[in-house]
DSSP file (Angstrom, degrees, kcal/mol; ACC not computed):
  #  RESIDUE AA STRUCTURE BP1 BP2  ACC     N-H-->O    O-->H-N    N-H-->O    O-->H-N    TCO  KAPPA ALPHA  PHI   PSI    X-CA   Y-CA   Z-CA
    1    1 A M              0   0    0      0, 0.0    15,-0.3     0, 0.0    14,-0.1   0.000 360.0 360.0 360.0 136.4  101.6  101.1   97.6
    2    2 A A        -     0   0    0     13,-2.7    15,-0.1    12,-0.2    14,-0.0  -0.286 360.0-128.5 -68.4 147.7  102.4   99.6  100.9
    3    3 A T  S    S+     0   0    0     13,-0.1     2,-0.3     2,-0.0    -1,-0.1   0.498  87.9  49.2 -79.0  -2.9  105.2   97.0  101.0
    4    4 A T        -     0   0    0     10,-0.2    -2,-0.1     2,-0.1     0, 0.0  -0.931  66.7-143.0-132.5 149.9  103.1   94.5  102.8
    5    5 A E  S    S+     0   0    0     -2,-0.3     2,-0.7     2,-0.1    -2,-0.0   0.351  78.3  95.0 -93.6   6.5   99.7   93.0  102.4
    6    6 A T  S    S-     0   0    0      8,-0.0     2,-1.1     2,-0.0    -2,-0.1  -0.855  71.6-140.6-101.6 114.7   99.1   92.9  106.2
    7    7 A W        +     0   0    0     -2,-0.7    -2,-0.1     1,-0.2     8,-0.0  -0.627  32.9 162.2 -76.3 101.7   97.3   95.8  107.5
    8    8 A T        +     0   0    0     -2,-1.1    -1,-0.2     1,-0.2     3,-0.0   0.518  60.6  47.4-105.3  -4.6   99.0   96.6  110.8
    9    9 A D    >   -     0   0    0      3,-0.2     3,-2.0     1,-0.1    -1,-0.2  -0.850  55.9-167.6-138.7 104.0   97.8  100.1  111.5
   10   10 A P  T 3  S+     0   0    0      0, 0.0    -1,-0.1     0, 0.0    17,-0.1   0.564  88.9  66.1 -66.6  -4.5   94.2  101.0  111.2
   11   11 A D  T 3  S+     0   0    0      2,-0.1     9,-2.8     8,-0.1     2,-0.3   0.296 101.3  58.1 -89.8   7.2   95.1  104.6  111.4
   12   12 A R  B <  S-A   19   0A   0     -3,-2.0     7,-0.2     7,-0.3    -3,-0.2  -0.966  94.0-104.5-138.2 143.8   97.0  104.3  108.0
   13   13 A C     >  -     0   0    0      5,-2.6     4,-2.7    -2,-0.3     3,-0.3  -0.596  25.1-141.3 -76.1 127.9   95.7  103.2  104.7
   14   14 A P  T  4 S+     0   0    0      0, 0.0   -10,-0.2     0, 0.0   -12,-0.2   0.699  97.0  48.7 -60.7 -20.9   97.0   99.7  103.9
   15   15 A F  T  4 S+     0   0    0    -14,-0.1   -13,-2.7     3,-0.1    -2,-0.0   0.829 130.7   9.1 -89.3 -38.1   97.5  100.5  100.4
   16   16 A C  T  4 S-     0   0    0     -3,-0.3   -13,-0.1   -15,-0.3    -1,-0.0   0.607  88.0-122.9-118.3 -24.2   99.4  103.7  100.5
   17   17 A G     <  +     0   0    0     -4,-2.7     3,-0.1     1,-0.3     0, 0.0   0.392  56.2 151.7  93.4  -3.8  100.3  104.3  104.1
   18   18 A A        -     0   0    0     -6,-0.1    -5,-2.6    -5,-0.1     2,-0.3  -0.224  54.8-104.0 -62.0 152.4   98.6  107.7  104.2
   19   19 A R  B     -A   12   0A   0     -7,-0.2     2,-0.4     1,-0.0    -7,-0.3  -0.594  38.6-140.9 -79.8 137.9   97.3  108.7  107.7
   20   20 A L        -     0   0    0     -9,-2.8     7,-0.1    -2,-0.3     6,-0.1  -0.767  15.5-132.4-100.8 146.9   93.4  108.3  107.9
   21   21 A S  S    S-     0   0    0     -2,-0.4    -1,-0.1     1,-0.3     4,-0.1   0.883  93.6  -9.2 -62.8 -39.3   91.1  110.6  109.6
   22   22 A S      > -     0   0    0      2,-0.1     5,-0.5   -12,-0.1    -1,-0.3  -0.957  67.5-115.5-150.9 153.2   89.5  107.4  111.2
   23   23 A P  T   5S+     0   0    0      0, 0.0    -2,-0.1     0, 0.0   -11,-0.0   0.736 107.6  32.1 -56.2 -34.3   89.8  103.7  110.7
   24   24 A G  T >>5S+     0   0    0      3,-0.1     4,-1.7     2,-0.1     3,-0.8   0.843 133.9  13.0 -99.0 -94.9   86.1  103.3  109.5
   25   25 A A  H 3>5S+     0   0    0      1,-0.3     4,-3.1     2,-0.2     5,-0.2   0.832 123.9  60.5 -61.3 -38.9   84.6  106.2  107.6
   26   26 A G  H 3>5S+     0   0    0      1,-0.2     4,-2.7     2,-0.2    -1,-0.3   0.870 107.4  47.5 -60.4 -35.7   88.1  108.0  107.1
   27   27 A F  H <><S+     0   0    0     -3,-0.8     4,-2.9    -5,-0.5    -1,-0.2   0.936 111.0  50.3 -72.2 -40.5   89.3  104.9  105.2
   28   28 A V  H  X S+     0   0    0     -4,-1.7     4,-1.5     1,-0.2    -2,-0.2   0.919 115.4  44.3 -54.2 -45.2   86.0  104.8  103.1
   29   29 A D  H  X S+     0   0    0     -4,-3.1     4,-1.0     2,-0.2    -2,-0.2   0.899 112.5  50.6 -64.8 -43.6   86.6  108.6  102.3
   30   30 A H  H >X S+     0   0    0     -4,-2.7     4,-1.1     1,-0.2     3,-0.6   0.926 110.8  49.5 -62.3 -44.3   90.2  108.1  101.6
   31   31 A V  H 3< S+     0   0    0     -4,-2.9    -1,-0.2     1,-0.2    -2,-0.2   0.811 109.0  52.3 -60.4 -33.1   89.4  105.2   99.2
   32   32 A Q  H 3< S+     0   0    0     -4,-1.5    -1,-0.2    -5,-0.2    -2,-0.2   0.671 115.9  40.1 -81.9 -16.1   86.8  107.2   97.3
   33   33 A T  H << S+     0   0    0     -4,-1.0    -2,-0.2    -3,-0.6    -1,-0.2   0.441 105.0  68.0-103.0  -6.1   89.2  110.1   96.8
   34   34 A T    >X  -     0   0    0     -4,-1.1     4,-2.0    -3,-0.2     3,-1.4  -0.847  63.1-162.9-120.9  90.1   92.4  108.3   96.0
   35   35 A P  H 3> S+     0   0    0      0, 0.0     4,-2.5     0, 0.0     5,-0.1   0.786  88.2  51.9 -47.1 -39.3   92.2  106.5   92.7
   36   36 A E  H 3> S+     0   0    0      1,-0.2     4,-1.9     2,-0.2     5,-0.1   0.868 113.5  44.1 -65.4 -35.9   95.2  104.3   93.3
   37   37 A C  H <> S+     0   0    0     -3,-1.4     4,-2.5     2,-0.2    -1,-0.2   0.723 110.0  54.8 -79.4 -24.0   93.8  103.1   96.5
   38   38 A E  H  X S+     0   0    0     -4,-2.0     4,-2.2     2,-0.2    -2,-0.2   0.941 110.7  47.2 -73.2 -42.3   90.3  102.7   95.2
   39   39 A D  H  X S+     0   0    0     -4,-2.5     4,-2.1    -5,-0.2    -2,-0.2   0.929 113.1  48.5 -55.2 -50.0   91.8  100.4   92.5
   40   40 A A  H  X S+     0   0    0     -4,-1.9     4,-2.5     1,-0.2    -2,-0.2   0.884 112.3  48.5 -54.9 -45.5   93.8   98.5   95.2
   41   41 A F  H  X S+     0   0    0     -4,-2.5     4,-2.8     1,-0.2     5,-0.3   0.905 107.5  55.2 -63.1 -40.2   90.7   98.1   97.4
   42   42 A G  H  X S+     0   0    0     -4,-2.2     4,-1.9     2,-0.2    -1,-0.2   0.912 109.3  47.3 -66.0 -37.2   88.7   96.9   94.5
   43   43 A T  H  X S+     0   0    0     -4,-2.1     4,-2.3     1,-0.2    -2,-0.2   0.946 113.0  49.4 -61.3 -46.3   91.4   94.1   93.8
   44   44 A W  H  X S+     0   0    0     -4,-2.5     4,-1.7     1,-0.2    -2,-0.2   0.866 109.7  49.0 -64.8 -35.5   91.4   93.2   97.5
   45   45 A R  H  X S+     0   0    0     -4,-2.8     4,-1.5     2,-0.2    -1,-0.2   0.837 110.1  53.1 -75.2 -31.8   87.6   93.0   97.6
   46   46 A D  H  X S+     0   0    0     -4,-1.9     4,-0.7    -5,-0.3     3,-0.4   0.954 110.1  50.4 -59.9 -46.3   87.6   90.7   94.3
   47   47 A R  H  < S+     0   0    0     -4,-2.3     3,-0.4     1,-0.2    -2,-0.2   0.885 116.2  38.6 -65.1 -39.5   90.1   88.4   96.2
   48   48 A V  H >X S+     0   0    0     -4,-1.7     3,-1.5     1,-0.2     4,-0.5   0.633  93.1  87.3 -82.4 -24.1   88.0   88.1   99.2
   49   49 A D  H >< S+     0   0    0     -4,-1.5     3,-1.2    -3,-0.4     6,-0.3   0.833  89.2  47.6 -53.1 -46.0   84.7   87.9   97.6
   50   50 A D  T 3< S+     0   0    0     -4,-0.7    -1,-0.3    -3,-0.4    -2,-0.1   0.686 103.4  65.1 -72.0 -17.0   84.8   84.1   97.1
   51   51 A D  T <4 S+     0   0    0     -3,-1.5     2,-0.4    -4,-0.2    -1,-0.2   0.600  90.9  74.5 -77.7 -14.3   85.8   83.7  100.7
   52   52 A L  S X< S-     0   0    0     -3,-1.2     3,-1.6    -4,-0.5     4,-0.1  -0.858  81.5-133.5-107.3 137.3   82.5   85.1  102.0
   53   53 A V  T 3  S+     0   0    0     -2,-0.4    -1,-0.1     1,-0.3     3,-0.1   0.885 107.1  26.2 -64.0 -38.9   79.4   82.9  101.7
   54   54 A R  T 3  S-     0   0    0      1,-0.3    -1,-0.3    -3,-0.1    -4,-0.1   0.234 116.3-113.2-105.5  15.7   77.1   85.6  100.3
   55   55 A G    <   -     0   0    0     -3,-1.6     2,-0.4    -6,-0.3    -1,-0.3  -0.161  52.2 -46.1  73.9-177.8   80.0   87.7   98.6
   56   56 A W        +     0   0    0    -11,-0.1    -7,-0.0     1,-0.1   -11,-0.0  -0.698  53.4 168.4 -90.1 136.0   81.1   91.1   99.5
   57   57 A T              0   0    0     -2,-0.4    -1,-0.1     1,-0.0    -2,-0.0   0.389 360.0 360.0-124.0   2.0   78.3   93.5  100.1
   58   58 A G              0   0    0      0, 0.0    -2,-0.0     0, 0.0    -1,-0.0   0.466 360.0 360.0 -92.9 360.0   80.2   96.3  101.7
């Protein structure tokens, strides 16, 4: 798990620090194939869902 909750490098996973093949699709692929990061992303998504008018759709 990354030591900070601030994502400072879009070429690395904000949860584990692994290098991503790309900041967009590479991140999605990484999250889908790395259970720990998928769980962390789910937690993050739950946290921001109430901050968005219509909730998280992505």
